[in-house]
C-alpha positions as CSV (number, residue, x, y, z in Angstrom):
1,M,-64.7,-149.5,-86.8
2,K,-63.4,-147.7,-83.7
3,T,-65.7,-144.8,-84.4
4,L,-68.7,-147.1,-84.7
5,A,-67.9,-148.8,-81.3
6,T,-67.6,-145.4,-79.6
7,A,-70.9,-144.3,-81.0
8,V,-72.7,-147.4,-79.9
9,V,-71.2,-147.1,-76.3
10,S,-72.2,-143.4,-76.2
11,A,-75.7,-144.2,-77.3
12,A,-76.0,-147.0,-74.7
13,L,-74.8,-144.7,-71.9
14,L,-77.2,-142.0,-73.0
15,G,-80.1,-144.5,-73.0
16,L,-79.2,-145.7,-69.4
17,T,-79.1,-142.1,-68.2
18,A,-82.6,-141.4,-69.6
19,C,-84.0,-144.6,-67.9
20,T,-82.7,-143.8,-64.5
21,S,-84.0,-140.2,-64.4
22,A,-87.4,-140.7,-66.0
23,G,-90.3,-139.7,-63.8
24,T,-88.5,-137.4,-61.3
25,S,-86.5,-134.3,-61.6
26,A,-82.7,-134.6,-61.5
27,G,-81.6,-135.8,-58.1
28,S,-85.0,-135.8,-56.4
29,V,-86.3,-138.6,-54.3
30,E,-89.9,-138.7,-53.3
31,P,-90.6,-138.8,-49.6
32,I,-92.3,-141.8,-48.1
33,P,-94.2,-142.2,-44.7
34,G,-91.6,-141.6,-42.0
35,S,-89.5,-139.1,-44.1
36,I,-88.9,-135.8,-42.5
37,I,-90.6,-133.9,-45.4
38,Y,-93.4,-136.5,-46.0
39,G,-96.2,-134.0,-45.1
40,G,-94.3,-131.0,-46.4
41,Q,-91.4,-129.0,-45.0
42,P,-90.9,-128.8,-41.2
43,R,-92.2,-125.7,-39.5
44,T,-88.7,-124.9,-38.1
45,K,-85.6,-124.2,-40.1
46,L,-82.1,-125.3,-39.4
47,T,-80.6,-121.8,-39.1
48,K,-77.2,-122.8,-37.6
49,S,-76.3,-125.5,-40.1
50,P,-74.3,-124.4,-43.2
51,I,-76.1,-124.2,-46.5
52,G,-75.3,-127.3,-48.5
53,S,-74.5,-129.5,-45.5
54,T,-76.1,-132.9,-45.3
55,F,-77.4,-135.2,-42.6
56,N,-78.8,-138.7,-42.3
57,H,-82.2,-139.7,-41.0
58,R,-82.9,-143.4,-40.0
59,F,-86.5,-144.6,-39.5
60,R,-88.9,-147.5,-39.9
61,D,-91.9,-147.1,-42.2
62,P,-95.4,-148.3,-41.2
63,R,-94.7,-151.8,-42.5
64,G,-91.6,-152.0,-40.3
65,D,-89.0,-151.7,-43.0
66,G,-85.9,-149.8,-42.1
67,W,-84.7,-146.8,-44.2
68,E,-81.9,-144.3,-44.2
69,E,-82.3,-141.0,-46.0
70,V,-79.8,-138.2,-46.7
71,Y,-81.0,-134.6,-46.6
72,R,-79.2,-131.4,-47.8
73,I,-79.9,-127.9,-46.5
74,A,-81.0,-125.7,-49.5
75,P,-80.1,-122.0,-49.8
76,D,-83.6,-121.1,-48.5
77,R,-83.1,-123.3,-45.5
78,S,-85.6,-125.9,-46.7
79,L,-84.6,-129.6,-46.7
80,E,-83.9,-131.5,-49.9
81,L,-84.2,-135.3,-49.9
82,I,-81.2,-136.4,-52.0
83,A,-80.9,-140.2,-51.3
84,R,-82.6,-143.1,-49.7
85,R,-81.6,-146.7,-49.1
86,Q,-83.3,-149.6,-47.4
87,T,-81.4,-150.9,-44.3
88,E,-81.2,-154.3,-42.8
89,L,-82.8,-155.2,-39.5
90,D,-80.0,-155.2,-36.8
91,I,-80.8,-158.3,-34.7
92,D,-78.3,-157.3,-31.9
93,T,-80.1,-154.1,-31.0
94,I,-83.6,-155.6,-30.7
95,R,-84.7,-156.2,-27.2
């Protein structure tokens, strides 16, 4: 009975993993309008930043929705978009 329960839980976890990664390569997030790499990689490279370091980028898309993205510097000094989340409108900073 315990073995059956373990097998069922393992199969469910495997199925959830397959659902969340379908359609994109592992860990990749597709750029949207406003992303630093939306039209391709920037012409300049971040040469002083350590490889593997990350930084955040906040912006508004053409519809006015706020987004925050996390980029990582790849070994070839290109940028990898690794995460994105939608941000709330901050009423206190609007003038």
